[in-house]
Residue, then its C-alpha position, 0 to 999 in steps of 0.5 A: m188369081f188362078q189359085y183363088h179360082n181353083r180354091d173356089n172350085k174345090t169349095q163348091t165341089k165339096y159343098n155339092i158333095s155334101i148336099i148329095i150326101m145329106l139330101p137322102l138323110v134329110i128325106l128319110l128324117l122327114a119321112w120318119v117324123s111324118l110317120k111317127m106323127n101320123l101325117i102320112p095316111v096308111t092306105t094299105l090293108n095287109n092282114g087279111i086276104i084281098l078278094t080278087n072278085e069285086v062284089k057288092l053286098s047288094k048283089l048277094n042273094i041274101k035275106i036281111i032280117n032287120k033291115d031297119a038296122l041297115t038303113k038307120s046306120k051311118a057306119p062307113l064299114k061293115l063286118m060280115l061274119v059267116g055262120c057255122s054248121n052245128q058241129n062248129k058252133k064253138l068256133c063261131k062263138d069264139v069269132i063273135y066274141k073276138t070281133g066284139q072285143v075288136i069293136k070295143a077296142l075301137g073306142k069312139n070309132s066303134s059306131n063306125v063299124l056295122r056287123m052282119y051275121l050271115v048263115n046259110h040255113q033259115e033254121n040257123r036263126d037261133d044263132l041270132k041270140l049270139w049276135k044280139q049280145t052286141k048293139n050294132y048288128i044286122y042278121a041275114y041268111d043265104n038259103t041259096k048259097s049265093l056267097e060261095p059262087s059270088l066270091g069265087l069260093s069252093e065252100w062255105p067259109e065258116a067263121n070267116v069275117f068279110l070286110v065291106d067298104p064304104l061303097n058296099r064292096i066286099i074287099m077283104r077276107y079274114l080267117p078265124e085266126q085273123t079276126g083279132k089283132e089283125l082285123l083291129t089293125d086294118l080297121k084302125r087304118l081304114l077309119h083313120n084314112d076315112a077321118l083324114m079324107k073327111y077332114k080334107h074335104 
């Protein structure tokens, strides 16, 4: 009787050890499957620069030229491209082109991103023809240079792109070299999460 009880205890101990070893492996397997099947929403943006100052777009002292484009749009996200000085026009053209390609790469989600082109001199309205090549845009200028102090910057951020979230908060900054694949990756994540939230509600 004693030997049978002892054997039963050994069997139970082996069973418990097996569970302890297998449980983390099962959790890892489930996490991997969920990630592959996009069951886990990705909530982090890691390709741009996170802004420490929380500033709403409406708080910037800027003049929007085509306000109707802003009021009619139902896009949850906005991209604000900052214009260049005359000596850096090519840099802005390159960023305009790259962000245009990013929007196209979003496919059916391209209408969920509204673009804004912001310059710091009224005379730079000539740049409007660069931006009008795309269908979905806002054009604005900042004669008072309110952008730098509002965002805690020391200088005008030429050819930078700022991401504005559904609550109209300016949340991320992308340098010119980050306005291609890096920007596209973050936009896809945000739009994917937005779709998940709408589906859940």
